C-alpha positions as CSV (number, residue, x, y, z in Angstrom):
1,M,0.0,0.0,0.0
2,K,2.9,2.4,0.8
3,N,4.5,1.8,-2.6
4,F,1.1,2.4,-4.3
5,R,0.7,5.7,-2.6
6,I,4.2,6.9,-3.6
7,W,3.5,5.8,-7.2
8,T,0.1,7.6,-7.2
9,T,1.7,10.8,-5.8
10,T,4.4,10.7,-8.4
11,A,1.8,10.2,-11.2
12,A,-0.2,13.2,-9.9
13,L,2.8,15.5,-10.0
14,L,3.7,14.4,-13.5
15,L,0.2,14.8,-14.9
16,S,-0.3,18.2,-13.1
17,A,2.6,19.5,-15.1
18,T,1.7,18.2,-18.5
19,Y,-0.7,21.0,-19.4
20,L,1.5,23.7,-18.0
21,R,4.3,22.9,-20.5
22,A,4.7,21.1,-23.8
23,I,5.0,17.4,-23.1
24,E,7.5,15.3,-25.2
25,L,5.9,12.9,-27.6
26,M,7.0,9.4,-28.6
27,P,6.4,8.5,-32.3
28,V,5.1,5.1,-33.3
29,S,8.5,4.3,-35.0
30,E,10.2,4.2,-31.6
31,L,7.9,1.6,-30.1
32,K,9.3,-1.9,-29.6
33,P,7.5,-5.1,-28.4
34,G,8.1,-5.7,-24.7
35,M,8.3,-2.0,-23.7
36,H,6.5,-1.1,-20.6
37,G,4.7,2.1,-19.9
38,T,1.9,3.6,-17.7
39,T,-1.7,4.4,-18.7
40,Y,-3.5,6.9,-16.5
41,T,-7.2,6.9,-15.8
42,V,-9.8,7.3,-13.0
43,L,-11.5,4.2,-11.7
44,K,-13.5,5.8,-8.9
45,G,-14.0,9.3,-7.7
46,T,-11.5,11.8,-9.1
47,E,-8.2,10.2,-8.3
48,I,-6.0,9.5,-11.4
49,V,-4.3,6.1,-11.0
50,P,-1.6,4.4,-13.0
51,M,-2.0,1.1,-14.9
52,D,1.0,-0.9,-16.0
53,T,0.9,-1.5,-19.8
54,E,3.0,-3.7,-22.0
55,I,3.5,-2.9,-25.7
56,L,2.9,-5.9,-28.0
57,G,3.4,-4.2,-31.4
58,V,1.9,-1.8,-34.0
59,A,-0.8,-2.8,-36.5
60,K,0.2,-0.7,-39.5
61,N,-2.7,1.0,-41.4
62,S,-5.2,-0.9,-39.2
63,L,-7.6,2.0,-38.9
64,G,-7.1,3.3,-42.5
65,P,-4.3,4.5,-44.8
66,G,-1.6,6.0,-42.6
67,L,-3.6,5.3,-39.4
68,D,-1.9,2.8,-37.2
69,L,-3.1,1.1,-34.0
70,I,-0.8,0.5,-31.2
71,I,-1.4,-3.0,-29.8
72,A,-0.8,-3.4,-26.0
73,K,-1.9,-5.2,-22.9
74,L,-3.0,-3.9,-19.6
75,V,-1.0,-6.0,-17.1
76,D,-2.0,-4.2,-13.9
77,P,-3.8,-5.9,-11.1
78,K,-6.3,-3.1,-11.0
79,T,-7.6,-4.1,-14.4
80,A,-7.4,-7.8,-14.0
81,L,-11.2,-8.2,-13.9
82,T,-12.2,-5.4,-16.2
83,G,-9.5,-5.0,-18.9
84,A,-10.2,-1.9,-21.0
85,V,-13.7,-0.5,-20.2
86,H,-16.1,1.9,-21.8
87,G,-15.2,5.3,-20.4
88,M,-11.4,4.7,-20.5
89,S,-11.3,6.1,-24.0
90,G,-8.6,8.7,-24.1
91,S,-6.6,7.4,-21.1
92,P,-3.0,8.5,-21.9
93,L,-0.1,6.1,-22.2
94,Y,3.4,7.3,-21.3
95,I,6.7,5.5,-21.8
96,N,9.8,7.0,-20.1
97,G,7.9,10.3,-19.6
98,K,6.9,10.6,-23.3
99,L,3.2,10.6,-24.4
100,V,2.6,7.7,-26.7
101,G,-1.2,7.8,-27.4
102,A,-4.7,7.1,-26.0
103,L,-6.5,3.9,-25.0
104,S,-9.3,3.7,-27.6
105,R,-10.2,0.1,-28.4
106,R,-10.6,-3.5,-27.1
107,I,-9.1,-6.1,-29.4
108,A,-12.3,-8.2,-29.1
109,F,-15.5,-8.3,-27.1
110,F,-15.5,-10.7,-24.2
111,E,-11.7,-10.5,-24.2
112,K,-10.4,-11.1,-20.7
113,D,-6.6,-10.8,-20.8
114,G,-6.4,-7.0,-21.1
115,H,-5.5,-6.8,-24.8
116,C,-6.3,-3.3,-26.1
117,G,-5.5,-0.7,-28.8
118,F,-4.1,2.8,-28.5
119,T,-4.5,5.7,-31.0
120,P,-1.1,7.4,-31.7
121,I,-1.0,10.9,-30.2
122,A,0.2,12.4,-33.5
123,D,-3.2,11.5,-35.1
124,M,-5.0,13.0,-32.2
125,L,-3.1,16.3,-32.4
126,D,-4.1,16.6,-36.0
127,V,-7.6,17.0,-34.7
128,N,-6.4,19.7,-32.3
129,R,-4.9,21.6,-35.2
130,M,-8.3,21.5,-36.9
131,A,-9.9,22.9,-33.7
132,N,-7.5,25.9,-33.7
133,M,-8.4,26.9,-37.2
134,R,-11.5,28.8,-36.1
135,P,-12.9,30.5,-33.0
136,V,-14.5,27.8,-30.7
137,A,-17.3,29.8,-29.3
138,A,-18.5,30.8,-32.8
139,A,-18.5,27.3,-34.2
140,P,-21.1,27.1,-37.0
141,E,-23.7,24.4,-37.2
142,P,-23.3,22.3,-40.4
143,L,-25.9,22.5,-43.1
144,L,-27.4,19.1,-43.7
145,P,-29.0,18.0,-47.0
146,M,-32.2,16.1,-46.4
147,A,-31.0,13.0,-48.2
148,S,-28.0,12.7,-45.8
149,V,-29.8,12.9,-42.5
150,A,-30.4,9.2,-42.1
151,K,-26.8,8.5,-43.2
152,M,-25.4,10.8,-40.6
153,L,-27.6,9.4,-37.9
154,L,-26.1,6.0,-38.7
155,P,-22.4,6.6,-39.5
156,D,-21.0,4.1,-41.9
157,A,-17.5,3.8,-40.6
158,P,-16.1,0.2,-41.2
159,Q,-17.9,-2.1,-38.8
160,R,-14.7,-4.1,-38.1
161,V,-13.2,-1.0,-36.5
162,R,-16.3,0.3,-34.8
163,A,-17.2,-3.0,-33.3
164,E,-13.9,-3.0,-31.4
165,M,-14.1,0.7,-30.4
166,L,-14.4,1.4,-26.7
167,G,-17.8,3.0,-26.3
168,V,-18.5,6.4,-24.8
169,P,-20.9,5.9,-21.8
170,L,-23.9,8.2,-22.4
171,T,-24.9,8.9,-18.8
172,I,-28.6,9.8,-18.4
173,S,-30.3,11.0,-15.2
174,G,-33.9,11.9,-14.8
175,L,-35.0,9.1,-17.1
176,S,-34.5,5.3,-17.0
177,V,-31.7,3.8,-19.1
178,E,-34.1,1.3,-20.6
179,A,-36.4,4.0,-21.9
180,W,-33.6,6.1,-23.2
181,Q,-32.0,3.2,-25.0
182,K,-35.2,2.8,-27.0
183,L,-35.1,6.5,-28.1
184,C,-31.3,6.3,-28.8
185,S,-31.9,3.3,-31.0
186,A,-34.6,5.0,-33.0
187,F,-32.4,8.0,-33.6
188,G,-29.3,6.0,-34.4
189,L,-27.3,6.6,-31.3
190,A,-27.4,3.0,-30.2
191,Q,-24.2,2.0,-31.8
192,P,-20.9,0.5,-30.5
193,G,-19.4,4.0,-30.1
194,A,-22.1,5.1,-27.7
195,V,-23.4,3.1,-24.7
196,A,-26.4,4.3,-22.7
197,V,-25.8,3.8,-19.0
198,A,-27.3,5.0,-15.7
199,G,-25.6,7.8,-13.8
200,G,-26.3,10.8,-11.7
201,T,-25.9,14.6,-11.7
202,G,-25.0,17.4,-9.4
203,S,-23.1,15.4,-6.8
204,P,-21.2,17.7,-4.3
205,T,-17.8,16.2,-5.5
206,A,-18.6,16.7,-9.2
207,M,-19.9,20.2,-8.8
208,Q,-16.8,21.3,-6.9
209,L,-14.5,20.4,-9.8
210,T,-12.9,23.2,-11.7
211,A,-11.0,23.5,-15.0
212,N,-7.7,23.2,-13.0
213,D,-8.8,19.6,-12.2
214,L,-8.9,18.8,-15.9
215,K,-5.6,16.9,-16.3
216,P,-4.5,14.1,-18.6
217,G,-6.2,10.9,-17.2
218,A,-9.1,12.8,-15.7
219,P,-12.7,12.2,-16.8
220,I,-14.1,14.6,-19.4
221,A,-17.7,14.9,-20.6
222,A,-19.4,16.1,-23.8
223,V,-22.6,17.5,-22.3
224,M,-25.9,17.2,-24.2
225,L,-28.5,18.1,-21.5
226,T,-28.4,19.8,-18.1
227,G,-31.0,20.6,-15.5
228,S,-34.0,18.4,-14.6
229,I,-32.8,15.9,-17.2
230,S,-29.0,15.5,-17.8
231,A,-27.2,13.6,-20.5
232,A,-23.4,13.5,-21.2
233,G,-20.9,11.3,-22.9
234,T,-17.9,10.6,-20.6
235,G,-14.4,9.6,-21.6
236,T,-10.9,10.5,-20.5
237,L,-8.6,13.5,-21.3
238,T,-5.5,12.5,-23.2
239,W,-3.5,15.8,-23.6
240,R,-3.8,19.4,-22.5
241,E,-1.5,22.3,-23.4
242,G,-2.8,25.6,-22.0
243,D,-6.5,25.7,-22.9
244,N,-6.2,23.2,-25.8
245,I,-7.4,19.6,-25.2
246,V,-7.8,16.3,-27.0
247,A,-9.5,13.2,-25.7
248,F,-11.2,9.8,-26.4
249,G,-8.8,8.6,-29.1
250,H,-11.8,8.0,-31.3
251,P,-15.0,9.8,-32.3
252,M,-18.0,10.3,-29.9
253,F,-20.6,10.4,-32.7
254,G,-18.3,11.3,-35.6
255,Y,-20.3,14.6,-36.3
256,G,-17.2,16.6,-37.3
257,E,-17.3,20.3,-36.6
258,S,-19.3,20.8,-33.4
259,A,-20.0,23.2,-30.5
260,L,-20.8,20.9,-27.5
261,P,-20.4,21.9,-23.9
262,M,-17.3,20.4,-22.3
263,G,-17.8,19.3,-18.7
264,M,-16.0,17.8,-15.7
265,A,-17.1,14.5,-14.3
266,E,-16.7,12.3,-11.2
267,I,-16.5,8.5,-11.6
268,I,-19.0,6.8,-9.3
269,T,-17.5,3.3,-9.9
270,T,-16.2,1.1,-12.7
271,I,-18.4,-1.9,-13.5
272,A,-16.6,-5.2,-14.3
273,S,-18.3,-7.2,-17.0
274,Y,-17.0,-9.4,-19.8
275,E,-20.0,-8.2,-22.0
276,R,-20.1,-4.5,-21.2
277,P,-17.7,-3.1,-18.6
278,F,-18.1,0.7,-18.2
279,K,-17.6,3.6,-15.9
280,M,-20.6,5.1,-14.2
281,A,-20.3,8.9,-13.9
282,N,-21.7,12.1,-12.4
283,P,-21.3,14.9,-14.8
284,G,-20.0,18.2,-13.3
285,P,-19.8,21.8,-14.3
286,V,-19.3,23.0,-17.9
287,V,-15.8,24.4,-18.4
288,G,-15.3,24.8,-22.1
289,T,-16.3,23.7,-25.6
290,V,-15.8,20.5,-27.7
291,S,-15.4,21.9,-31.2
292,E,-14.3,18.8,-33.1
293,D,-15.6,15.2,-33.1
294,R,-13.3,13.3,-35.5
295,F,-12.2,9.8,-36.2
296,S,-9.0,10.0,-34.1
297,A,-10.2,12.2,-31.2
298,I,-12.5,14.9,-29.9
299,A,-10.8,18.3,-29.4
300,G,-11.7,21.7,-28.0
301,K,-10.8,24.5,-25.6
302,V,-11.1,25.1,-21.9
303,G,-12.7,28.5,-21.2
304,P,-15.1,29.7,-23.9
305,L,-18.6,28.2,-23.5
306,P,-20.8,27.4,-26.4
307,K,-24.4,28.7,-26.8
308,T,-27.0,26.3,-25.6
309,G,-30.8,26.2,-26.0
310,T,-33.2,26.3,-23.0
311,Y,-36.1,23.9,-22.3
312,H,-39.1,24.5,-20.0
313,V,-41.9,21.9,-19.8
314,K,-45.1,22.4,-17.7
315,R,-46.8,19.1,-17.2
316,T,-49.9,17.4,-15.8
317,Y,-50.6,13.7,-15.3
318,S,-54.2,12.6,-15.1
319,G,-55.2,16.1,-14.2
320,E,-52.6,16.5,-11.4
321,S,-49.7,19.0,-11.7
322,R,-46.2,17.6,-11.8
323,P,-43.0,19.5,-11.2
324,D,-41.8,21.6,-14.2
325,L,-38.7,20.5,-16.1
326,D,-36.1,23.1,-16.8
327,G,-32.6,23.1,-18.2
328,T,-30.4,23.5,-21.3
329,F,-29.6,21.4,-24.3
330,A,-26.7,21.3,-26.8
331,I,-27.3,23.1,-30.1
332,H,-26.5,20.7,-32.9
333,P,-28.5,19.8,-36.1
334,L,-28.6,16.2,-35.1
335,L,-28.5,16.2,-31.3
336,S,-30.9,19.1,-30.6
337,P,-34.0,17.2,-31.9
338,I,-32.9,14.0,-30.0
339,M,-32.5,16.0,-26.7
340,M,-35.9,17.6,-27.2
341,A,-37.4,14.2,-27.6
342,T,-35.5,13.0,-24.5
343,V,-37.1,15.8,-22.4
344,I,-40.6,14.9,-23.7
345,Q,-39.9,11.2,-23.0
346,A,-38.8,12.0,-19.4
347,T,-42.1,13.9,-19.0
348,L,-44.1,10.8,-19.9
349,Y,-42.0,8.2,-18.0
350,D,-42.0,10.2,-14.7
351,Q,-45.4,8.9,-13.5
352,P,-46.6,7.3,-10.2
353,A,-47.5,4.2,-12.1
354,T,-46.5,2.6,-15.5
355,S,-48.8,1.3,-18.1
356,R,-48.6,-0.3,-21.6
357,M,-51.0,2.4,-22.8
358,F,-50.6,6.2,-23.1
359,S,-52.1,9.4,-24.4
360,F,-50.6,12.9,-24.3
361,T,-51.3,16.3,-25.7
362,V,-48.5,18.8,-26.5
363,H,-48.9,22.5,-26.7
364,G,-45.9,24.9,-27.2
365,D,-43.2,25.9,-29.6
366,V,-39.6,25.8,-30.6
367,K,-38.0,29.2,-31.2
368,F,-35.4,29.9,-33.8
369,T,-33.6,33.2,-34.0
370,G,-35.3,35.5,-36.5
371,H,-38.3,33.3,-37.3
372,T,-41.9,32.7,-36.3
373,P,-42.0,30.0,-33.6
374,L,-42.5,26.5,-34.8
375,R,-45.7,25.1,-33.1
376,L,-45.5,21.5,-31.8
377,D,-49.2,21.1,-30.9
378,G,-50.6,17.6,-31.2
379,L,-52.3,14.6,-29.6
380,Y,-50.6,11.2,-29.5
381,S,-51.9,7.9,-28.2
382,G,-51.1,4.2,-28.4
383,Q,-49.4,1.4,-26.6
384,D,-45.9,1.3,-25.2
385,A,-44.3,0.2,-28.4
386,D,-45.8,3.3,-30.2
387,L,-44.3,5.9,-27.8
388,V,-40.9,6.3,-29.5
389,F,-42.7,6.6,-32.9
390,A,-44.9,9.3,-31.4
391,L,-41.8,11.2,-30.1
392,L,-40.3,11.0,-33.6
393,K,-43.5,12.5,-34.9
394,V,-43.3,15.4,-32.4
395,V,-39.8,16.5,-33.2
396,G,-39.9,15.5,-36.9
397,P,-40.5,19.1,-38.1
398,V,-37.4,20.3,-36.1
399,Q,-35.3,17.7,-37.8
400,M,-36.6,18.7,-41.3
401,L,-36.0,22.4,-40.5
402,Y,-32.4,21.6,-39.6
403,A,-32.0,19.5,-42.7
404,Q,-32.9,22.2,-45.2
405,R,-30.2,23.9,-47.2
406,M,-31.6,27.4,-47.5
407,E,-30.5,28.9,-44.2
408,L,-28.4,28.2,-41.1
409,L,-30.8,28.0,-38.2
410,K,-30.0,28.9,-34.6
411,V,-32.4,27.3,-32.1
412,E,-33.1,29.3,-28.9
413,S,-35.6,27.4,-26.8
414,L,-38.2,24.6,-26.3
415,D,-41.3,25.7,-24.3
416,L,-44.1,23.1,-23.9
417,S,-47.1,22.2,-21.9
418,I,-47.8,18.4,-21.8
419,D,-50.9,16.6,-20.4
420,S,-50.6,12.9,-20.2
421,N,-52.5,9.9,-18.9
422,E,-52.5,6.1,-19.2
423,K,-55.4,5.6,-21.4
424,E,-55.4,4.6,-25.1
425,K,-57.5,7.2,-26.8
426,L,-57.7,6.0,-30.4
427,W,-60.6,6.0,-32.8
428,G,-60.2,4.0,-36.0
429,I,-62.4,4.8,-39.0
430,E,-64.2,1.6,-40.1
431,S,-66.6,2.7,-42.8
432,V,-68.3,5.6,-44.6
433,V,-71.8,5.4,-46.0
434,A,-73.9,7.9,-48.0
435,D,-77.7,7.8,-48.3
436,R,-77.4,8.0,-52.1
437,H,-74.8,7.1,-54.8
438,T,-76.0,9.3,-57.6
439,C,-76.9,13.0,-57.3
440,K,-76.4,16.3,-59.0
441,P,-74.7,19.6,-58.1
442,G,-76.6,21.5,-55.3
443,D,-78.1,18.3,-53.8
444,T,-77.6,17.5,-50.1
445,I,-76.3,14.0,-49.2
446,N,-76.3,12.5,-45.8
447,V,-73.0,10.7,-44.9
448,Q,-72.4,8.6,-41.8
449,V,-68.9,7.6,-40.6
450,R,-68.5,4.7,-38.3
451,L,-65.5,4.7,-35.9
452,R,-64.4,2.1,-33.3
453,E,-62.7,3.2,-30.1
454,A,-59.7,1.2,-29.0
455,L,-60.9,-1.2,-26.2
456,G,-64.3,0.4,-26.6
457,G,-67.5,0.6,-28.6
458,V,-68.6,2.1,-31.9
459,T,-69.2,5.8,-32.5
460,R,-71.1,7.3,-35.5
461,K,-70.7,10.8,-36.9
462,D,-73.3,12.1,-39.2
463,F,-72.8,14.9,-41.8
464,A,-75.2,16.6,-44.1
465,V,-73.2,17.7,-47.1
466,K,-74.4,20.1,-49.8
467,L,-72.7,19.5,-53.1
468,P,-71.1,22.6,-54.7
469,M,-72.5,23.8,-58.0
470,G,-69.1,23.7,-59.5
471,L,-68.7,19.9,-59.3
472,K,-68.2,18.5,-62.8
473,S,-70.0,15.6,-64.3
474,G,-68.7,12.1,-63.8
475,S,-68.1,11.1,-60.2
476,F,-66.4,12.4,-57.0
477,T,-65.0,10.8,-53.9
478,V,-66.4,11.1,-50.3
479,R,-63.4,10.6,-48.0
480,A,-63.4,10.2,-44.2
481,S,-59.9,10.5,-42.7
482,G,-57.7,11.3,-39.7
483,S,-55.2,14.0,-40.0
484,E,-52.1,11.9,-40.4
485,E,-53.4,10.3,-43.6
486,L,-54.2,13.7,-45.1
487,E,-51.1,15.6,-43.9
488,E,-48.4,13.2,-44.9
489,E,-48.4,13.8,-48.7
490,M,-49.7,17.4,-48.5
491,T,-47.0,18.4,-46.0
492,R,-44.3,16.6,-48.0
493,N,-45.3,18.3,-51.2
494,G,-45.5,21.7,-49.6
495,I,-42.1,21.3,-47.8
496,E,-40.3,20.2,-51.0
497,H,-41.5,23.3,-52.8
498,A,-41.2,25.8,-49.9
499,K,-39.4,28.9,-51.0
500,D,-37.7,29.6,-47.6
501,V,-37.5,28.6,-44.0
502,E,-40.4,30.8,-43.0
503,D,-42.6,29.1,-45.6
504,M,-41.6,25.7,-44.1
505,I,-42.6,26.9,-40.6
506,R,-45.9,28.2,-42.0
507,I,-46.7,24.8,-43.5
508,Y,-45.8,22.9,-40.3
509,N,-47.8,25.4,-38.2
510,G,-50.9,24.8,-40.4
511,R,-51.1,21.1,-39.9
512,R,-54.5,19.6,-39.0
513,A,-55.3,18.4,-35.5
514,Q,-55.0,14.7,-34.7
515,N,-58.2,14.5,-32.6
516,V,-60.5,15.5,-35.5
517,L,-62.4,13.4,-38.1
518,Y,-62.2,15.1,-41.5
519,L,-64.8,14.6,-44.3
520,Q,-63.9,15.7,-47.8
521,L,-65.5,15.9,-51.2
522,V,-62.7,15.2,-53.7
523,G,-62.7,15.6,-57.4
524,K,-60.2,15.9,-60.3
525,S,-58.0,18.9,-60.1
526,T,-57.1,21.7,-62.6
527,G,-54.9,23.4,-59.9
528,K,-51.2,23.7,-59.2
529,V,-48.8,24.0,-56.3
530,I,-46.8,27.1,-57.1
531,A,-43.9,28.2,-54.9
532,G,-45.2,26.0,-52.1
533,R,-48.8,27.4,-52.2
534,Q,-51.8,25.3,-53.3
535,M,-54.0,26.9,-55.9
536,P,-56.6,24.2,-56.6
537,A,-59.0,25.8,-59.1
538,L,-57.1,27.9,-61.6
539,P,-58.5,28.7,-65.1
540,A,-56.2,27.6,-67.9
541,S,-55.3,31.2,-68.8
542,V,-54.4,32.2,-65.2
543,R,-52.4,29.0,-64.7
544,E,-50.3,29.6,-67.8
545,V,-49.4,33.1,-66.7
546,M,-48.5,32.1,-63.2
547,E,-46.4,29.2,-64.3
548,S,-44.4,31.4,-66.7
549,G,-43.2,33.5,-63.8
550,N,-42.1,30.6,-61.6
551,D,-39.2,28.1,-61.9
552,S,-40.5,24.7,-63.0
553,D,-38.8,23.1,-59.9
554,T,-41.3,25.0,-57.7
555,T,-44.4,24.2,-59.7
556,M,-46.3,20.9,-59.6
557,T,-49.8,19.7,-60.6
558,L,-52.2,19.0,-57.8
559,P,-53.3,15.3,-58.0
560,E,-56.8,16.2,-56.8
561,Q,-59.1,19.1,-55.8
562,I,-60.7,19.3,-52.4
563,W,-64.1,20.8,-53.1
564,Q,-65.4,20.8,-49.6
565,E,-64.1,19.8,-46.2
566,T,-66.0,19.5,-42.9
567,S,-64.9,18.0,-39.6
568,A,-66.0,16.7,-36.2
569,E,-63.9,16.7,-33.0
570,L,-63.4,13.5,-31.0
571,P,-61.9,13.0,-27.5
572,G,-58.9,11.2,-28.9
573,M,-56.7,10.5,-31.9
574,V,-58.4,9.6,-35.1
575,T,-56.7,7.1,-37.4
576,G,-57.4,5.5,-40.8
577,K,-59.1,6.5,-44.0
578,Q,-62.2,5.2,-45.9
579,E,-63.6,6.4,-49.3
580,I,-66.7,5.9,-51.4
581,Q,-67.5,7.0,-54.9
582,V,-70.6,9.0,-55.7
583,G,-71.8,9.7,-59.3
584,F,-73.9,12.3,-61.1
585,K,-77.3,11.7,-62.6
């Protein structure tokens, strides 16, 4: 025990000095099998401890052209049960006082002898040079083409390498890990590079940490949510020179240019497991900005803080008020919608009881700098398996606004009121019947729509519909539908032809309500969608003039004309669509 304390004290003195002066580096070419060095990390609390490490060799070009992987083995008693664990990513390796690289990979899952891979420090410092090419606090958000959103949510790095990568523990508090894993999977965050785990927030030890405690070997977190709900990805700091840092030795999400809050962290404990060993952490205060998330490392600066969005959720459950949720979220085209969905999910899972059924109504908006607020009003209902899909629907417009290529958006806030309960409030449309199947313009027809409530009985809605005089000869369609069936194609066509971001917000804000049954009279169309606006009944001469002044890419023919629409409100979500044909005498 005495020797261990001396060794730990010596290590602390060495690491405390490494960010006050330039540390000497050891190139890969100098490494020889059989060399011994020391890897530094935190296994519990905030104490950085040494781990004896043996060099086995170098796998040339293992990670790509010119990207080597240092193969080594942890031979320290402290890691006999764990080997390399998720959260050790970035733990620096020193040989004879020279920095070699960062622990970044396990050689194989279920491996039990401590074999591991290290990213050479030279590759990591290339990322630091990228981070210093622009001001950190002013890091722009990337513009994302709509076609590439799914690809970026599911990065396509070689599976052989990603499967061996040490994961970044995504610590969540204020929401169960099981619930968040479902959401992460739906958004593409459930990959080997990111591991959802339980954790805490705001512990006295973690909150007392300062930027001076951020030394090589110390925990470092990329913070995504703070406040009532917290979420952060925790790894280990590899190198610090002044205010510049590099960490992890591999990407967090691989998003490239970023502006994520950089935070301190306390390690609660290190969990030993052959399947998924990991560090459990308490995120601490934000002390800087992560500005690069690249293949070989994350990089950033201590000091300047990035802008973050704020969230506020007022909530009720079965008519009873619940505590409000408040905090901040990271501003990023891909992460911001996911964090918004996480906040909403936490609202729904924080209940006195759990159930396989749910219903919730949302009222509120998302504010973007310089734009009309985006409304997120809606009603959603179903069973447990439907909840994640409902969350995707709620934040879908935010994702699409971020994906457009017309303007760089800056989100400011999420402000919602959510009322939830454990009842399935669904009405499915079963049939639509008219009292006649032939008529003439000006006649009134009586239409009855039959709906069946989930786990309930049958409801009928009656409509007296007077046919417009402008209906043409032939036939027309009587359509009974819920909002989702009507909105999907109409919204998609409108968004694709929107002339600017404000036009997109107008289209999303004009969506139909989900708790309404819509009855439409539908006929053949002579209209157009021009510059994102529907013009259903244009005379040929007017249509020709308007089309001549608009780009063909912003003009399309309407597939049908809605001659008349009426509606009836129900106490739940209306789903399905039924149609009948009615002819003229």
